[in-house]
C-alpha atoms as one frame of an Amber mdcrd trajectory, in Angstrom:
protein
  -1.961   8.507 -33.346   0.746  10.067 -35.510  -1.048  13.435 -35.389  -1.264
  13.399 -31.603   2.478  12.781 -31.373   3.190  15.538 -33.893   1.037  18.013
 -31.968   2.857  17.164 -28.727   6.200  17.867 -30.394   5.060  21.238 -31.739
   3.201  22.438 -28.612   5.605  22.664 -25.679   4.549  20.753 -22.591   5.481
  21.441 -19.013   8.617  19.623 -17.897   7.053  18.754 -14.527   3.542  17.700
 -13.620   1.966  17.400 -10.169  -0.991  15.022 -10.142  -3.434  15.059  -7.241
  -5.188  11.738  -6.774  -8.331  10.969  -4.827 -12.076  10.803  -4.561 -13.463
  14.059  -3.146 -16.697  12.247  -2.252 -14.867  10.080   0.310 -13.525  12.617
   2.809  -9.722  12.324   3.217  -9.339  10.170   0.116  -9.573  13.411  -1.862
  -6.410  14.881  -0.283  -4.434  14.866  -3.551  -7.144  16.731  -5.439  -7.594
  19.262  -2.615  -3.811  19.809  -2.462  -3.654  20.534  -6.200  -6.551  22.980
  -5.869  -4.700  24.735  -3.022  -1.558  25.046  -5.168  -3.274  26.688  -8.141
  -1.646  30.084  -8.680   1.084  29.273  -6.139   3.458  27.238  -8.295   6.446
  28.245 -10.394   5.994  28.726 -14.107   6.434  25.508 -16.030   4.760  23.251
 -13.456   1.457  21.779 -14.553  -1.170  20.785 -11.982  -3.594  17.954 -12.765
  -6.619  16.822 -10.773  -6.259  13.088 -11.318  -9.351  12.059  -9.381  -9.294
   8.275  -8.971  -6.518   7.622 -11.416  -6.455   5.060 -14.132  -4.841   4.549
 -17.473  -6.524   7.830 -18.441  -3.554   9.557 -16.761  -0.982   8.077 -19.155
  -1.052  11.123 -21.463  -0.229  13.365 -18.471   3.030  11.405 -17.994   4.194
  11.466 -21.605   7.258  13.619 -22.398   7.701  14.739 -18.783  10.990  14.856
 -16.945   9.343  14.627 -13.525   5.965  13.634 -12.142   4.892  14.088  -8.535
   1.810  12.241  -7.321  -0.081  13.353  -4.212  -2.356  10.701  -2.761  -3.915
   9.368   0.412  -2.493   6.280   2.090  -3.433   4.023   4.969  -0.117   3.056
   6.551  -1.469   2.884  10.094   0.209   6.168  11.120  -1.235   9.315  12.697
  -3.704  11.126  10.405  -1.900  13.833   8.451   1.513  12.106   8.500   3.254
  12.927   5.202   5.544  10.503   3.379   7.835  11.159   0.415   9.252   8.265
  -1.585   9.807   6.842  -5.029   8.227   3.612  -6.211  11.748   2.185  -6.488
  12.465   2.925  -2.815   9.422   0.901  -1.799  10.402  -1.948  -4.130  14.081
  -1.930  -3.071  13.166  -1.951   0.622  11.208  -5.131   0.003   8.219  -3.642
   1.777   4.658  -4.300   0.913   3.515  -0.797   1.725   0.407   0.462   0.048
   1.290   3.541  -1.924  -2.305   4.344  -2.724  -5.865   3.641  -1.655  -6.983
   2.938  -5.229  -7.469  -0.264  -7.213  -5.390   0.754 -10.224  -2.161   1.463
  -8.387   0.782   3.686  -9.091   2.929   0.679  -9.946   0.484  -0.328 -12.680
   0.364   3.206 -14.054   4.160   3.508 -13.996   4.628   0.057 -15.566   2.145
   0.968 -18.294   4.071   4.191 -18.976   7.280   2.104 -19.181   5.715  -0.261
 -21.711   4.615   2.686 -23.835   8.011   4.390 -23.496   6.360   7.363 -21.755
   7.742   7.094 -18.232   9.105  10.320 -16.777  12.740  10.193 -15.678  11.744
  10.904 -12.077   8.624   9.756 -10.221   7.951  11.020  -6.694   5.041  10.034
  -4.455   3.842  12.302  -1.668   1.452  10.222   0.402  -0.672  11.456   3.296
  -2.061   9.229   6.042  -5.848   9.498   5.912  -8.151   9.638   8.907 -11.424
   8.674   7.239 -12.524   7.638   3.762 -16.216   7.429   4.630 -18.708   9.000
   2.241 -18.766  12.775   2.463 -17.031  15.856   1.148 -14.093  17.786   2.570
 -11.036  16.863   4.588 -10.571  16.117   8.269  -8.974  18.910  10.292  -5.719
  16.924  10.455  -5.439  16.736   6.680  -6.547  20.343   6.121  -3.680  21.381
   8.391  -1.014  19.599   6.295  -2.017  20.983   2.880   0.452  23.940   3.198
   3.174  21.459   4.264   2.461  19.379   1.153   2.771  22.544  -0.948   6.173
  23.325   0.613   7.338  19.757   0.028   6.363  19.979  -3.637   8.136  23.349
  -3.952  11.255  21.775  -2.408  11.080  19.005  -4.998  10.916  21.406  -7.943
  11.784  24.876  -6.639  15.531  24.766  -7.096  14.972  24.357 -10.830  12.100
  26.740 -11.403  12.980  30.333 -10.541  10.645  32.560  -8.530   8.055  30.783
  -6.422   4.790  32.468  -5.409   4.193  32.734  -1.648   1.638  30.631   0.302
């Protein structure tokens, strides 16, 4: 454990990480992973992209020593497919809403609380959630979700772009 910490201090890590969440074998549930794949080669230097799949505590190391983490995930909020939401976990908590912020069993709150307990929580946590159309078995995204992937990219750039210099074009 001490060696891992020493290596992390010596090897510089990206200040910001974007983590795409989802199961690419359940249609729109894979939206976070597909969004991260779309963004490869289109992000400013210093932004790390992670395919989080169906996240779990395995993602804790991706949060350690980061200033900012942005999660992209599917949500079922009863809205039109492709609707995009941007919020922090604190905004959901402070509003007193019981709004699902993920489709997965091990939720973002649990991951964030675990990072708090381990003193690894990034200073800023943003969730970009996309209303799914279908999470039936199958690969690929519905047309509605395919159409919002560039919008998700622009939203992520807006979140980090003012700090990161030149941004590659879509």
